[in-house]
C-alpha positions in Angstrom: 26.5 94.5 106.2 28.9 91.8 107.0 30.6 92.4 103.5 31.1 96.0 104.3 32.9 95.1 107.5 34.9 92.4 105.9 36.0 95.2 103.4 36.5 97.8 106.0 38.8 95.2 107.5 40.8 94.5 104.4 41.1 98.1 104.2 42.7 99.0 107.6 45.2 95.8 107.4 46.4 97.1 104.0 46.6 100.6 105.4 48.6 99.0 108.6 50.6 96.9 106.3 51.6 99.7 104.0 52.3 102.1 107.2 54.6 99.4 108.5 56.7 98.8 104.8 56.9 102.5 105.1 58.0 102.7 108.6 60.6 99.9 107.6 61.8 101.5 104.7 62.3 105.0 106.5 63.7 103.4 109.8 67.0 105.0 110.4 68.6 101.6 111.6 67.3 99.7 108.5 68.6 102.7 106.5 72.2 102.4 108.2 72.2 98.5 107.8 71.6 98.9 104.0 74.1 101.7 103.6 76.4 99.2 105.1 75.6 96.6 102.7 76.0 98.9 99.8 79.6 99.7 100.9 80.3 96.3 101.3 79.1 95.5 97.6 81.3 98.3 96.4 84.1 97.1 98.2 84.8 99.7 100.7 86.1 99.3 103.9 83.6 98.6 106.9 85.7 97.0 109.3 89.2 98.0 110.7 90.5 94.7 109.5 89.6 95.5 105.9 92.2 98.4 106.2 94.6 96.9 108.6 95.0 93.1 107.6 96.9 91.1 109.4 100.6 91.1 108.3 103.5 88.4 108.0 105.8 89.2 111.3 108.9 89.0 108.9 107.5 92.4 107.2 106.3 94.1 110.5 108.6 96.4 111.9 106.1 97.2 115.2 108.6 95.2 117.6 111.4 97.6 116.5 109.4 100.7 116.8 108.3 99.8 120.1 112.1 99.1 121.2 113.1 102.6 119.8 110.5 104.2 121.7 111.5 102.3 124.9 114.9 103.4 124.2 114.3 106.7 123.6 112.0 107.0 126.8 115.0 105.4 128.9 117.1 108.0 127.5 115.0 110.9 128.2 114.7 109.9 131.7 118.4 109.5 132.3 119.0 113.2 131.7 117.2 116.2 132.7 115.1 118.4 130.4 117.9 121.1 130.1 119.8 118.6 128.8 117.8 118.6 125.6 117.4 122.4 125.3 120.4 123.0 123.2 119.7 120.0 121.0 116.0 121.0 120.2 117.0 124.7 119.8 120.0 124.0 117.5 119.8 125.5 114.0 117.3 127.9 115.2 119.5 130.0 117.8 122.8 129.9 119.2 123.8 126.9 121.4 126.2 125.4 123.0 127.9 123.1 120.5 129.7 120.5 122.6 126.1 120.1 124.3 124.4 118.9 121.3 127.1 116.7 120.4 126.8 115.1 123.5 123.0 114.7 123.1 123.0 113.2 119.6 125.7 110.7 120.8 123.3 109.8 123.8 120.2 109.3 121.2 122.0 107.1 118.6 121.2 103.8 119.8 117.5 104.6 119.5 118.0 106.1 116.3 119.9 103.1 115.1 116.5 100.8 116.3 114.8 103.2 114.6 116.0 103.2 111.5 115.9 99.2 111.4 112.2 99.5 111.9 112.0 101.6 108.8 113.3 99.1 106.9 110.2 97.0 107.4 107.1 98.2 105.2 104.3 97.5 107.8 103.7 98.4 111.5 100.9 97.7 113.9 101.1 100.3 116.7 97.3 101.1 117.3 95.3 98.9 119.3 92.0 98.1 117.9 90.6 95.3 120.1 88.3 98.1 122.3 84.8 98.3 122.3 84.1 102.0 122.1 86.5 103.4 119.3 86.7 106.5 121.4 89.0 105.3 123.3 91.4 104.0 120.8 94.7 105.7 121.4 97.9 106.9 119.2 100.5 107.6 122.1 103.2 106.6 119.4 102.4 109.7 117.0 104.1 112.0 119.7 107.2 109.9 120.0 107.3 109.8 115.9 107.5 113.4 115.9 110.2 113.5 118.2 112.4 110.9 116.3 111.7 113.1 113.2 113.2 116.1 115.1 116.1 114.1 116.3 116.7 113.2 112.5 116.5 116.5 111.6 118.8 118.0 114.4 121.1 115.0 113.0 121.0 116.4 109.4 121.9 119.8 110.3 125.2 118.6 112.5 125.9 116.2 109.6 126.3 119.4 107.5 128.0 121.5 109.8 130.5 118.6 110.2 130.8 118.3 106.3 129.1 115.7 105.9 126.4 116.3 103.2 125.7 112.8 102.2 125.0 111.9 105.9 122.9 115.1 106.4 121.1 113.9 103.0 120.5 110.5 104.6 119.0 111.9 107.9 116.3 113.8 106.1 115.7 110.9 103.6 115.1 108.8 106.8 112.4 111.5 108.3 110.6 111.5 104.9 110.6 107.6 105.0 108.8 108.1 108.3 106.0 109.8 106.8 105.6 107.4 104.1 105.7 104.3 106.6 102.8 106.0 108.7 100.5 105.4 105.9 100.5 101.7 106.5 98.3 102.2 109.3 95.9 104.9 108.4 94.1 107.5 110.2 93.1 110.7 110.0 95.0 112.2 113.2 97.9 109.9 111.4 98.0 111.7 108.3 97.9 115.1 109.6 101.1 114.2 111.7 102.6 112.3 108.6 102.2 115.6 106.6 103.9 117.3 109.3 106.8 115.1 109.6 107.0 115.6 105.8 107.3 119.3 106.1 109.7 119.1 109.0 112.0 116.6 106.7 111.7 118.5 103.4 112.6 121.8 104.9 115.4 120.4 106.9 116.7 118.7 103.1 116.1 122.4 101.9 118.1 124.1 104.4 120.9 121.1 104.0 121.0 121.6 99.8 120.5 125.5 99.9 124.4 125.7 99.7 125.7 122.4 99.9 126.2 119.5 97.3 125.4 115.8 97.8 126.9 112.9 95.9 125.0 111.3 92.4 124.1 108.1 94.4 122.6 110.0 97.3 120.6 112.0 95.2 119.3 109.6 93.3 118.3 107.5 96.5 116.7 111.2 97.6 114.8 111.2 94.5 113.2 107.8 94.7 112.1 108.3 98.4 110.6 111.9 97.4 108.6 110.0 94.8 107.7 107.1 96.9 105.2 108.6 99.0 101.5 108.2 97.1 99.9 111.2 99.4 96.5 111.0 97.8 96.2 107.4 98.3 96.9 107.9 102.3 94.6 110.7 102.2 91.6 108.6 100.4 92.5 106.0 103.2 92.3 108.1 105.9 89.1 109.2 105.2 87.8 105.9 104.6 89.4 104.9 108.4 87.2 107.7 109.8 84.2 106.1 108.3 85.2 102.9 109.8 85.6 104.4 112.9 82.1 105.7 112.5 80.6 102.6 111.8 82.6 101.0 115.0 81.0 103.8 117.3 77.7 103.4 115.7 77.9 99.6 116.7 78.8 100.3 120.0 76.5 103.0 120.9 73.6 101.1 119.5 74.5 97.4 121.2 76.0 98.7 124.2 75.9 102.0 125.2 73.1 102.9 127.7 70.7 105.7 127.0 72.2 108.0 129.3 75.9 107.2 127.8 74.6 108.6 124.5 73.0 111.3 126.1 75.8 112.9 127.9 78.3 111.7 125.6 76.6 114.2 123.3 76.9 117.4 125.5 79.2 120.0 124.9 79.9 121.3 127.9 79.3 120.7 131.8 75.9 120.6 132.9 74.1 120.3 129.3 72.0 117.5 128.1 71.3 116.2 124.7 67.2 115.1 124.9 66.8 113.8 121.6 67.4 110.2 122.3 65.0 110.5 125.2 62.1 111.6 122.9 62.8 109.4 120.1 65.1 106.4 120.5 68.3 105.8 121.3 69.3 103.6 117.9 67.4 105.6 115.5 69.1 108.6 117.1 72.4 107.3 116.7 71.8 105.7 113.2 70.2 109.2 111.9 73.7 111.0 112.8 75.8 108.3 111.4 73.6 108.5 107.9 74.4 112.2 108.0 78.2 111.9 108.7 78.5 108.8 106.3 76.8 111.2 103.6 79.6 113.8 104.3 82.6 111.6 104.1 81.4 110.1 101.2 81.1 113.5 99.3 84.6 114.4 100.7 85.8 110.7 99.5 84.7 111.5 96.1 86.5 114.8 96.0 89.8 113.2 97.3 89.5 110.4 94.6 90.0 113.0 92.1 93.2 113.7 93.2 95.4 117.2 93.1 94.5 120.0 92.3 91.5 119.5 94.7 88.1 121.1 94.0 88.5 123.9 96.8 85.2 125.5 96.1 83.1 122.5 96.1 84.9 121.4 99.7 84.5 124.7 101.3 80.7 124.6 99.7 80.2 121.0 101.6 82.0 122.2 104.8 79.9 125.1 104.9 76.7 123.1 104.2 77.8 120.6 107.0 78.5 123.2 109.6 75.2 125.0 109.0 73.4 121.9 109.5 75.3 120.5 112.5 76.0 124.0 114.5 72.3 125.7 113.6 70.2 122.8 114.4 70.3 123.1 118.0 68.1 124.6 120.3 68.1 125.3 123.8 64.8 124.3 125.7 65.5 125.2 129.0 68.5 126.5 131.1 67.7 125.5 135.0 69.2 124.1 136.8 70.4 122.1 133.7 70.9 123.2 130.3 68.3 121.1 128.0 69.1 120.6 124.2 67.4 119.7 121.3 70.1 119.0 118.7 69.5 116.4 116.0 73.2 116.1 115.0 74.8 115.9 118.3 76.5 112.6 117.8 77.4 113.7 114.2 79.2 117.0 115.5 80.8 115.0 118.4 82.8 112.3 116.1 83.1 114.2 113.1 85.9 116.8 113.4 85.6 120.2 111.9 89.4 119.7 110.7 88.5 117.0 107.9 88.9 119.5 105.0 92.0 120.4 106.7 93.3 117.1 105.3 92.9 118.5 101.7 95.2 121.5 102.7 97.9 119.1 104.1 97.7 116.9 101.3 98.2 120.0 98.6 100.8 121.2 100.9 102.9 117.9 101.0 102.2 117.8 97.0 104.0 121.0 96.8 106.9 120.2 99.2 107.2 116.9 97.5 107.3 117.9 93.7 109.3 121.0 94.6 111.9 118.5 96.2 111.8 116.6 92.9 112.6 119.2 90.9 115.2 120.5 93.1 117.0 117.4 93.0 116.6 116.7 89.4 118.3 120.0 89.1 121.1 119.0 90.9 121.6 115.5 89.1 121.3 117.9 85.6 124.1 120.5 87.0 126.0 117.3 88.0 126.2 116.1 84.6 126.0 119.3 82.6 127.8 121.7 84.4 124.6 124.0 84.4 121.1 124.3 85.4 118.7 124.2 82.5 117.0 127.3 80.9 113.7 125.5 81.1 112.2 122.3 83.3 111.2 120.6 80.4 114.9 119.7 79.8 114.7 117.5 82.9 112.0 115.1 80.9 112.5 112.2 80.5 115.7 111.4 81.9 115.3 113.0 85.3 111.7 113.3 85.7 108.8 111.4 83.7 107.0 114.9 83.4 107.6 118.5 84.7 105.4 118.0 88.2 102.5 119.9 88.1 101.3 122.5 90.9 99.0 120.7 93.2 97.0 124.2 93.7 96.4 125.4 89.9 97.2 122.2 88.2 99.8 124.1 86.0 103.7 123.0 85.7 105.7 124.4 88.6 107.2 127.8 88.1 111.2 127.6 87.9 113.8 130.5 87.4 117.8 130.4 87.3 119.5 132.8 90.1 123.0 133.6 89.4 124.6 130.1 90.3 121.7 128.8 91.9 117.8 128.3 91.1 114.2 129.0 92.6 111.4 126.7 92.0 108.0 127.6 93.2 104.4 126.4 93.6 101.3 129.3 93.5 100.2 128.1 97.1 97.0 128.2 98.8 95.8 131.6 97.4 96.5 130.1 93.5 98.2 133.3 92.9 101.4 133.3 91.5 103.6 135.9 93.4 106.7 135.3 91.3 108.5 132.9 93.9 107.7 135.2 97.1 107.2 133.3 99.9 104.2 134.1 102.4 104.6 135.5 105.7 104.0 134.3 108.4 102.3 131.3 106.6 102.0 129.9 103.0 98.5 130.4 103.2 99.6 133.6 101.6 102.1 134.1 98.8 104.2 131.0 97.1 105.8 128.1 98.6 109.4 128.4 97.3 112.2 126.4 97.0 115.8 128.1 96.6 119.3 127.1 96.3 121.8 129.6 96.1 124.2 126.8 94.3 
C-alpha cells in the first residue's frame, strides 16, 4: 500500500513538473524574452542605440538644425501669416512678385544655417530618453517640411531670374535633406523623407522642363540623385518600429499599471478592454508584442528583397493582420461603460495600419529617383553629343552603370524622344504601361512621367 502511494506521489510530481515546464515554455513573457534573445543573436537592433549610436560632435549637424529652426521661428513671428501667402502660393497661382522676393530675402539667414547643417552626415534631433515611447515627439518634421518648401520656392524664383544652376542647387539641397533624415530612422520619418523627396524632384522637373544647367551642376545633381539608399532607410525604419515595440513592452510590463494598459487599449471614450484584467497584464502585453513582432518580421523580409516589392504577398499579409486585429474584438457589455474583449488591442494601438504604405512610398521614391537619374544623364549626353540618344542603353556605362529598372514591374524604364525633348516613365502602381500617360489625380492610376520639352 505504501509502495502504491509512493508511485502515485511520483506520478503527481512528474505531472506537475511537466505542467510547469509546459507553462514556462508557453508563457508569453518567456516567449517574448526568447524572441528578443533570438533577435540579438542575429545581430538585429533591439535598442534605440543599436540604430542611433552616439556620433562624433564634429560630424553632428544637430546644433545647426536647431539654430536654423529657431531662426525660422523668429522670422515667422516677426511677420503676419498674410506675409507668407504670396511666397507659398508662388508657382501655383498669380502672386505679387515683389512680396515673393521680399519673403525669400527674409528667410535667407535661416536657409544659410540650414544648408550648413546639411554639410554634416549625422543628426540627433529626437529625444529618446523617455520611459514611455508613446511620448516621443518629432516636432522637427514639420519644420523640415517648411524648409523643403522654402527651398522649392527659392528654386522656382531662381529659375525666373535666369539662374538655372542656382535653381538646380536649391532642388538638390532639398533632396539632400531627405537623404540626411535617414540617419535618424523612424517610420513617420521615412514617410516625411519620401514626401520631401517628391516635392524636390517635382520642382526639379519644373526647373529643367525647358531650361538647361551647366555640366558641373548636372554631375553634382546626378551624384545626389544616386546617393539616397531608399531601401536601406525603409528597412531601418521598420527595424526602428520593432525597437519602439520592444521599448513599449518594457515600459508596459515594468512601469504601467493594469489600469494604464486597460485604458490605453481603448478605441474611444467610455470603452474598456477587459483582457488584462482577466488574464495578466504582462502576459497580455507580451502576447500582443509577439504578434506584432511576427508581423514586422514578415514585412522586413519583403523589404529586404528590395524593389520591385512583392505587392501580392504584402497585401495578403496586411489583410491577414487586419482580420486578426479587427475581427477578434467582442463587445461584452455596453451600459454604463462599453466593456470589450480584444486580445490584440495593444497590437492594434501600437501598429499603424500604414505600415504597408511605406512600401508604396519607397517604390514611388525609387521611381522619381531613377527617372531623375535618366533625365539628367540624357541632358549630359545631349550636351556632349548634340542630341538625345535613340535608346537608353546608349547612356551605359559612361553616364549610368545600367539602365535603371522600373521599381514597380522590374523592367527597364520606358523612354521616347519628343521633338527637341524626351519622355521617360515608370508604369506606376497599377503596373500597367499606359505609354507615358500620367495618372489623374494621383499616380495610383497611370504612369509616373518625366517630360522635357528641350
